[in-house]
TILUMDREN-284401 format. One record per atom (N, C-alpha, C): atom name; residue in three letters; x, y, z. Coordinates in pm, 1 decimal, decimal comma, padded with zeros to 6 digits. Layout:
BEGIN
+------+-----+----------+----------+----------+
: atom : res :        u :        v :        w :
+------+-----+----------+----------+----------+
:   CA : ALA :        X :        Y :        Z :
...
+------+-----+----------+----------+----------+
! end
This chain:
BEGIN
+------+-----+----------+----------+----------+
: atom : res :        u :        v :        w :
+------+-----+----------+----------+----------+
:    N : MET : -14091,0 : -02098,9 : -00263,9 :
:   CA : MET : -13970,7 : -02174,8 : -00241,2 :
:    C : MET : -13944,4 : -02180,6 : -00091,4 :
:    N : SER : -13911,8 : -02296,2 : -00042,7 :
:   CA : SER : -13883,9 : -02314,4 :  00098,6 :
:    C : SER : -13734,2 : -02331,9 :  00118,9 :
:    N : PHE : -13678,5 : -02256,4 :  00210,5 :
:   CA : PHE : -13536,6 : -02264,8 :  00238,2 :
:    C : PHE : -13513,2 : -02356,4 :  00358,1 :
:    N : MET : -13403,3 : -02428,0 :  00353,9 :
:   CA : MET : -13367,3 : -02516,9 :  00464,0 :
:    C : MET : -13294,2 : -02437,5 :  00572,1 :
:    N : THR : -13314,3 : -02476,8 :  00696,0 :
:   CA : THR : -13241,2 : -02416,1 :  00806,2 :
:    C : THR : -13102,7 : -02480,0 :  00814,1 :
:    N : TYR : -13013,3 : -02416,0 :  00889,1 :
:   CA : TYR : -12881,0 : -02473,9 :  00909,3 :
:    C : TYR : -12892,2 : -02609,9 :  00978,1 :
:    N : ASP : -12988,5 : -02624,0 :  01069,3 :
:   CA : ASP : -13010,9 : -02753,5 :  01135,1 :
:    C : ASP : -13047,7 : -02860,5 :  01033,3 :
:    N : GLU : -13140,1 : -02827,3 :  00943,4 :
:   CA : GLU : -13184,7 : -02923,8 :  00842,0 :
:    C : GLU : -13071,8 : -02959,9 :  00746,2 :
:    N : ILE : -12993,3 : -02861,2 :  00705,2 :
:   CA : ILE : -12880,9 : -02888,0 :  00614,8 :
:    C : ILE : -12780,8 : -02979,2 :  00684,4 :
:    N : GLY : -12747,7 : -02943,6 :  00809,9 :
:   CA : GLY : -12652,3 : -03024,2 :  00885,9 :
:    C : GLY : -12698,1 : -03167,4 :  00902,7 :
:    N : ALA : -12824,9 : -03184,5 :  00937,2 :
:   CA : ALA : -12879,3 : -03320,1 :  00953,7 :
:    C : ALA : -12874,0 : -03397,2 :  00822,3 :
:    N : ASP : -12900,2 : -03328,2 :  00712,5 :
:   CA : ASP : -12901,7 : -03391,0 :  00581,1 :
:    C : ASP : -12762,9 : -03440,1 :  00538,9 :
:    N : ILE : -12659,0 : -03364,9 :  00574,4 :
:   CA : ILE : -12524,5 : -03402,5 :  00530,1 :
:    C : ILE : -12435,1 : -03452,5 :  00643,3 :
:    N : GLY : -12490,9 : -03460,7 :  00763,7 :
:   CA : GLY : -12418,1 : -03520,6 :  00874,6 :
:    C : GLY : -12316,7 : -03431,6 :  00943,9 :
:    N : ILE : -12344,0 : -03301,1 :  00948,6 :
:   CA : ILE : -12256,6 : -03209,9 :  01022,7 :
:    C : ILE : -12342,6 : -03124,2 :  01115,3 :
:    N : THR : -12278,5 : -03051,2 :  01203,4 :
:   CA : THR : -12352,8 : -02969,8 :  01299,2 :
:    C : THR : -12402,3 : -02840,1 :  01235,9 :
:    N : LYS : -12498,4 : -02778,0 :  01302,4 :
:   CA : LYS : -12548,7 : -02647,5 :  01260,8 :
:    C : LYS : -12433,6 : -02546,3 :  01257,6 :
:    N : GLN : -12346,6 : -02552,9 :  01357,0 :
:   CA : GLN : -12233,1 : -02461,4 :  01363,6 :
:    C : GLN : -12138,8 : -02481,3 :  01244,4 :
:    N : ALA : -12116,2 : -02604,9 :  01206,1 :
:   CA : ALA : -12029,6 : -02633,5 :  01091,3 :
:    C : ALA : -12091,3 : -02578,4 :  00962,8 :
:    N : VAL : -12222,3 : -02589,9 :  00949,2 :
:   CA : VAL : -12290,7 : -02533,6 :  00832,8 :
:    C : VAL : -12270,6 : -02382,3 :  00831,6 :
:    N : SER : -12292,0 : -02319,2 :  00946,2 :
:   CA : SER : -12276,2 : -02174,6 :  00957,6 :
:    C : SER : -12134,4 : -02131,2 :  00920,7 :
:    N : GLN : -12035,3 : -02202,2 :  00971,4 :
:   CA : GLN : -11895,8 : -02168,8 :  00941,4 :
:    C : GLN : -11865,1 : -02184,6 :  00792,9 :
:    N : ASN : -11920,5 : -02287,3 :  00731,0 :
:   CA : ASN : -11898,0 : -02308,0 :  00587,8 :
:    C : ASN : -11965,3 : -02201,1 :  00503,2 :
:    N : VAL : -12083,7 : -02160,0 :  00542,1 :
:   CA : VAL : -12152,6 : -02052,7 :  00469,8 :
:    C : VAL : -12071,6 : -01924,1 :  00481,2 :
:    N : LYS : -12026,7 : -01892,1 :  00601,8 :
:   CA : LYS : -11947,1 : -01770,9 :  00623,8 :
:    C : LYS : -11818,4 : -01775,9 :  00541,1 :
:    N : ARG : -11750,8 : -01888,4 :  00543,2 :
:   CA : ARG : -11627,7 : -01904,3 :  00466,2 :
:    C : ARG : -11654,8 : -01886,4 :  00316,5 :
:    N : GLY : -11765,0 : -01943,6 :  00269,7 :
:   CA : GLY : -11799,2 : -01931,9 :  00128,1 :
:    C : GLY : -11831,3 : -01788,9 :  00086,9 :
:    N : VAL : -11908,5 : -01718,8 :  00167,7 :
:   CA : VAL : -11941,7 : -01579,2 :  00136,2 :
:    C : VAL : -11814,4 : -01495,9 :  00129,2 :
:    N : ASN : -11723,1 : -01516,8 :  00222,5 :
:   CA : ASN : -11598,4 : -01440,3 :  00223,9 :
:    C : ASN : -11507,5 : -01475,1 :  00107,1 :
:    N : LYS : -11503,8 : -01601,6 :  00067,8 :
:   CA : LYS : -11423,5 : -01640,8 : -00048,3 :
:    C : LYS : -11477,2 : -01577,1 : -00175,7 :
:    N : VAL : -11608,7 : -01576,7 : -00191,6 :
:   CA : VAL : -11667,5 : -01515,3 : -00310,9 :
:    C : VAL : -11642,1 : -01364,2 : -00310,2 :
:    N : PHE : -11661,4 : -01299,9 : -00194,5 :
:   CA : PHE : -11633,0 : -01155,8 : -00185,8 :
:    C : PHE : -11487,6 : -01128,3 : -00221,9 :
:    N : ASP : -11394,3 : -01202,9 : -00162,1 :
:   CA : ASP : -11251,5 : -01181,7 : -00189,4 :
:    C : ASP : -11218,4 : -01202,3 : -00336,7 :
:    N : TYR : -11277,8 : -01303,8 : -00397,7 :
:   CA : TYR : -11252,5 : -01328,4 : -00539,6 :
:    C : TYR : -11302,4 : -01211,5 : -00624,6 :
:    N : ILE : -11423,1 : -01167,5 : -00598,3 :
:   CA : ILE : -11478,6 : -01054,4 : -00674,5 :
:    C : ILE : -11391,4 : -00931,0 : -00654,9 :
:    N : TYR : -11353,2 : -00905,2 : -00530,3 :
:   CA : TYR : -11274,3 : -00786,0 : -00497,2 :
:    C : TYR : -11137,0 : -00788,1 : -00562,5 :
:    N : THR : -11069,1 : -00901,7 : -00561,4 :
:   CA : THR : -10932,3 : -00906,1 : -00613,9 :
:    C : THR : -10923,4 : -00937,0 : -00763,2 :
:    N : SER : -11024,3 : -01003,4 : -00817,8 :
:   CA : SER : -11014,7 : -01047,9 : -00957,4 :
:    C : SER : -11103,1 : -00970,5 : -01054,3 :
:    N : ILE : -11211,3 : -00916,2 : -01007,1 :
:   CA : ILE : -11306,6 : -00852,8 : -01098,1 :
:    C : ILE : -11307,5 : -00701,6 : -01082,9 :
:    N : THR : -11308,6 : -00654,8 : -00959,7 :
:   CA : THR : -11311,2 : -00511,5 : -00934,3 :
:    C : THR : -11214,6 : -00481,2 : -00821,2 :
:    N : LYS : -11162,6 : -00362,5 : -00818,0 :
:   CA : LYS : -11071,1 : -00323,3 : -00710,1 :
:    C : LYS : -11140,6 : -00236,3 : -00606,4 :
:    N : SER : -11271,4 : -00222,8 : -00617,6 :
:   CA : SER : -11348,9 : -00145,2 : -00521,3 :
:    C : SER : -11423,6 : -00240,0 : -00428,1 :
:    N : PRO : -11401,1 : -00228,5 : -00296,8 :
:   CA : PRO : -11473,0 : -00316,4 : -00205,4 :
:    C : PRO : -11624,2 : -00295,6 : -00209,6 :
:    N : PHE : -11667,3 : -00172,4 : -00231,9 :
:   CA : PHE : -11811,3 : -00146,5 : -00241,6 :
:    C : PHE : -11869,4 : -00211,6 : -00365,9 :
:    N : ASP : -11797,9 : -00201,9 : -00477,5 :
:   CA : ASP : -11844,3 : -00267,1 : -00600,1 :
:    C : ASP : -11847,6 : -00419,1 : -00582,8 :
:    N : ALA : -11749,2 : -00472,9 : -00511,4 :
:   CA : ALA : -11747,7 : -00617,3 : -00485,4 :
:    C : ALA : -11869,0 : -00656,9 : -00401,8 :
:    N : LEU : -11902,4 : -00576,4 : -00302,6 :
:   CA : LEU : -12021,3 : -00602,8 : -00221,2 :
:    C : LEU : -12147,0 : -00596,1 : -00307,7 :
:    N : SER : -12155,8 : -00495,9 : -00392,7 :
:   CA : SER : -12272,2 : -00481,4 : -00481,0 :
:    C : SER : -12286,9 : -00602,5 : -00572,4 :
:    N : MET : -12175,1 : -00650,0 : -00625,7 :
:   CA : MET : -12179,7 : -00767,6 : -00712,4 :
:    C : MET : -12219,8 : -00892,0 : -00634,3 :
:    N : LEU : -12172,1 : -00903,5 : -00511,2 :
:   CA : LEU : -12209,0 : -01016,5 : -00426,6 :
:    C : LEU : -12358,9 : -01017,6 : -00399,7 :
:    N : VAL : -12414,9 : -00901,4 : -00376,4 :
:   CA : VAL : -12559,7 : -00889,0 : -00353,0 :
:    C : VAL : -12636,9 : -00939,6 : -00475,8 :
:    N : VAL : -12591,9 : -00901,2 : -00593,8 :
:   CA : VAL : -12657,9 : -00947,2 : -00716,4 :
:    C : VAL : -12638,6 : -01098,2 : -00732,7 :
:    N : PHE : -12516,5 : -01144,5 : -00711,3 :
:   CA : PHE : -12484,8 : -01286,6 : -00726,3 :
:    C : PHE : -12570,2 : -01373,1 : -00634,5 :
:    N : LEU : -12591,1 : -01326,5 : -00511,1 :
:   CA : LEU : -12669,8 : -01402,8 : -00414,4 :
:    C : LEU : -12819,5 : -01372,9 : -00422,7 :
:    N : ASN : -12858,3 : -01286,2 : -00516,4 :
:   CA : ASN : -12998,1 : -01251,1 : -00538,7 :
:    C : ASN : -13063,3 : -01194,7 : -00412,0 :
:    N : ILE : -12991,7 : -01105,7 : -00345,2 :
:   CA : ILE : -13043,3 : -01043,3 : -00223,8 :
:    C : ILE : -13127,0 : -00923,1 : -00265,1 :
:    N : ASP : -13254,0 : -00925,6 : -00226,0 :
:   CA : ASP : -13344,7 : -00819,9 : -00273,0 :
:    C : ASP : -13421,9 : -00751,5 : -00161,2 :
:    N : ASN : -13375,6 : -00766,7 : -00037,0 :
:   CA : ASN : -13441,3 : -00694,7 :  00072,0 :
:    C : ASN : -13340,9 : -00667,5 :  00183,9 :
:    N : HIS : -13376,3 : -00571,8 :  00266,9 :
:   CA : HIS : -13284,9 : -00524,8 :  00371,5 :
:    C : HIS : -13249,9 : -00634,0 :  00472,6 :
:    N : ASP : -13347,0 : -00713,8 :  00512,3 :
:   CA : ASP : -13321,2 : -00819,2 :  00611,5 :
:    C : ASP : -13219,1 : -00920,9 :  00560,4 :
:    N : ASP : -13235,2 : -00963,4 :  00435,3 :
:   CA : ASP : -13139,6 : -01058,2 :  00377,8 :
:    C : ASP : -13001,0 : -00994,5 :  00364,2 :
:    N : PHE : -12998,3 : -00866,3 :  00324,8 :
:   CA : PHE : -12870,3 : -00796,2 :  00314,8 :
:    C : PHE : -12801,5 : -00791,3 :  00451,1 :
:    N : THR : -12877,2 : -00756,5 :  00554,3 :
:   CA : THR : -12821,3 : -00747,6 :  00689,4 :
:    C : THR : -12763,7 : -00881,2 :  00733,4 :
:    N : GLN : -12835,8 : -00989,7 :  00708,1 :
:   CA : GLN : -12787,4 : -01122,7 :  00745,6 :
:    C : GLN : -12660,8 : -01159,3 :  00667,3 :
:    N : MET : -12656,6 : -01128,7 :  00539,2 :
:   CA : MET : -12538,7 : -01158,4 :  00458,6 :
:    C : MET : -12420,7 : -01073,3 :  00504,4 :
:    N : TYR : -12444,6 : -00945,1 :  00534,3 :
:   CA : TYR : -12336,1 : -00854,4 :  00572,9 :
:    C : TYR : -12271,7 : -00898,4 :  00704,0 :
:    N : LYS : -12349,4 : -00958,0 :  00792,3 :
:   CA : LYS : -12294,4 : -01009,6 :  00918,3 :
:    C : LYS : -12190,3 : -01119,3 :  00894,3 :
:    N : LEU : -12200,0 : -01186,8 :  00781,4 :
:   CA : LEU : -12108,2 : -01296,1 :  00749,4 :
:    C : LEU : -11972,0 : -01247,6 :  00700,1 :
:    N : ILE : -11966,1 : -01124,2 :  00653,8 :
:   CA : ILE : -11841,8 : -01070,9 :  00597,5 :
:    C : ILE : -11743,7 : -01041,1 :  00710,1 :
:    N : ASN : -11617,7 : -01077,0 :  00688,2 :
:   CA : ASN : -11517,1 : -01058,7 :  00793,6 :
:    C : ASN : -11489,9 : -00910,7 :  00819,6 :
:    N : SER : -11436,6 : -00882,7 :  00937,7 :
:   CA : SER : -11420,5 : -00744,2 :  00983,1 :
:    C : SER : -11323,1 : -00664,8 :  00896,5 :
:    N : GLU : -11219,8 : -00728,4 :  00845,0 :
:   CA : GLU : -11124,9 : -00657,9 :  00758,2 :
:    C : GLU : -11193,0 : -00608,6 :  00630,7 :
:    N : SER : -11273,4 : -00693,3 :  00570,4 :
:   CA : SER : -11346,0 : -00654,3 :  00448,8 :
:    C : SER : -11450,3 : -00547,3 :  00479,3 :
:    N : LYS : -11517,1 : -00558,3 :  00594,5 :
:   CA : LYS : -11614,8 : -00456,4 :  00633,2 :
:    C : LYS : -11549,6 : -00320,0 :  00646,2 :
:    N : LYS : -11428,5 : -00315,0 :  00703,1 :
:   CA : LYS : -11356,7 : -00187,4 :  00715,4 :
:    C : LYS : -11331,1 : -00127,3 :  00578,3 :
:    N : LEU : -11288,8 : -00210,9 :  00484,4 :
:   CA : LEU : -11263,4 : -00162,6 :  00348,1 :
:    C : LEU : -11391,4 : -00108,1 :  00285,1 :
:    N : ILE : -11499,7 : -00181,9 :  00300,2 :
:   CA : ILE : -11628,7 : -00141,0 :  00243,3 :
:    C : ILE : -11676,2 : -00011,2 :  00306,0 :
:    N : GLU : -11671,2 : -00004,5 :  00437,9 :
:   CA : GLU : -11727,1 :  00109,8 :  00509,8 :
:    C : GLU : -11643,5 :  00236,1 :  00496,4 :
:    N : ASN : -11522,5 :  00225,3 :  00442,3 :
:   CA : ASN : -11439,3 :  00342,4 :  00417,6 :
:    C : ASN : -11451,9 :  00395,7 :  00275,3 :
:    N : THR : -11536,4 :  00334,8 :  00194,2 :
:   CA : THR : -11555,1 :  00384,5 :  00058,1 :
:    C : THR : -11650,9 :  00502,5 :  00057,5 :
:    N : LYS : -11635,4 :  00587,5 : -00043,5 :
:   CA : LYS : -11724,4 :  00704,6 : -00051,8 :
:    C : LYS : -11868,3 :  00662,5 : -00077,7 :
:    N : GLU : -11889,3 :  00553,5 : -00149,7 :
:   CA : GLU : -12025,8 :  00507,3 : -00176,6 :
:    C : GLU : -12096,9 :  00465,9 : -00047,6 :
:    N : TRP : -12024,6 :  00397,4 :  00041,5 :
:   CA : TRP : -12083,6 :  00352,4 :  00167,1 :
:    C : TRP : -12115,4 :  00473,2 :  00255,8 :
:    N : THR : -12022,3 :  00564,3 :  00266,7 :
:   CA : THR : -12041,8 :  00678,9 :  00355,8 :
:    C : THR : -12149,5 :  00773,4 :  00303,6 :
:    N : ARG : -12176,7 :  00770,0 :  00174,4 :
:   CA : ARG : -12283,2 :  00853,3 :  00117,7 :
:    C : ARG : -12419,4 :  00786,2 :  00130,3 :
:    N : GLY : -12421,4 :  00657,8 :  00163,5 :
:   CA : GLY : -12546,7 :  00588,2 :  00183,3 :
:    C : GLY : -12606,7 :  00529,5 :  00057,8 :
:    N : TYR : -12525,9 :  00501,9 : -00043,0 :
:   CA : TYR : -12577,2 :  00441,6 : -00165,7 :
:    C : TYR : -12598,0 :  00294,6 : -00148,3 :
+------+-----+----------+----------+----------+
! end
């Protein structure tokens, strides 16, 4: 499977690479917030569910996805016992 770059997506739909990036970031945060507030009350569990939902199966993809999460949510995640234990 070949993935499109932000440049290719932007060119395809007529927006800039930056606009694509901002929309992806906004979408990841909306899905995280929905999972966190509606499905589970644990930020770590919400992150775990997001990983499954996005089919992230390697460290590099996880790192790239985690960079998209806003700083407030990262603080919540990183203060959980699961995160600090390294699970």
